[in-house]
N, C-alpha and C positions, 0 to 999 in steps of 0.2 A: 599722955593719954594713949591707950592702946585700942585700936579698932581692928580686930581680926576679921579677915575676909573669908568667904566660902571657898571651897575647893574649885567650884565652877568658875568663879571670878579669877582666882589665882591662876588656874589653867589658862584662861583667856589672856590674862596679863602676860603670862610667860610664853604664849604662843607667838610664833613668828608672824602669823596672819595679822593679829592685832597690832603688833609692834611695827611691822612693815607698813601697814595701812596708815598709821598715825605719823610715823617719822617721814613718810613721803609728803605729808601735808605741811610739815614744819621742820625746824632745826632740831637736832637731838638735844641741844642745850635747853631749848624751850620745853621740849617734851619731858625732860627729866626735872624740871623746876617744880618745887613744892609751892602751891599758890595760896594756901590758907594756913595761917600761923598756928592754929590749934589742931589741924587734921594733917596727918603725915603722908598725904597722897600727892603724887605728881600729876601734871597735866595728862600724861600718857595713861596713868591709872584711871583718872576720871573719864577719859575717852573710852577706855575698855569697859568701864562700868556703864556708861551711857549706851554703849553698843549692846549690852545685855537686854535693854528694855525698849529701845527705839525700833521703829518700823525699818526693816532692812532695805527697803526701796527708797524711803525718804524719811530721814531722821527728824524732820521738822513737823511731822504729823502728830496727832494726839497719841499719848503713850498709855498703853494698857498691857501690863505684863505681870509675870510671876517671878519672884526672886527669893533667894534664901534670906532669912532674917539677918544673918551676919552682914549682908551687903546693904542694909537700909541706909546707914549714914553716908556711905560713899555714893550710892545711887541718888539719894535725895539731893546731895550737893551737886552732883554731876548734872542732874536735870535742871536745877536752878541756874547753875553757871552757863549751861549751853542754850537753854530755851527761855529762861526768865520766868518759868512757870513753877508753881508750887505743886507738891506731890501729896497724894492721899494714899495711905497704906492701910490695908485691911488684912488681918490674919486669916489664913485659910485653914480648913480642917486638916490639911496635910502638913501643917506647921510652917508653910512658906507664907510669903506676903504677896498680896495683890497690890500692885502700884498703878495708880492712874494719875495722869497729869495732862494739862491742856496742850503741851507741846509748843514749839516755837511759833507756828503760824497763828494759833489762837492767842498766845501771849502778846503778840504784837498787833493783833486785830486785823490780820490779813483775811 
């Protein structure tokens, strides 16, 4: 199964900023591990996808963001994996998707 990603997300994945931020948090072996048998994404790629949509000051807050349609699958899975909350996607007039999710704090009832 092939899931192409947007240029925006691919640029973020290939950027040193995203790579350095994540590998500082964990081992490179764990960062490069594919965690879902039917989706070809690594932990590091999920982290980058999550960083597209989360609050830059606190990733655990409610999510409300705008993404490319190509990134829906990885963003939806990244939000579920990291926050435990479901996502709602709405197509926007510009062809992008509005994504809304409870975020980590709301998902755990904090």
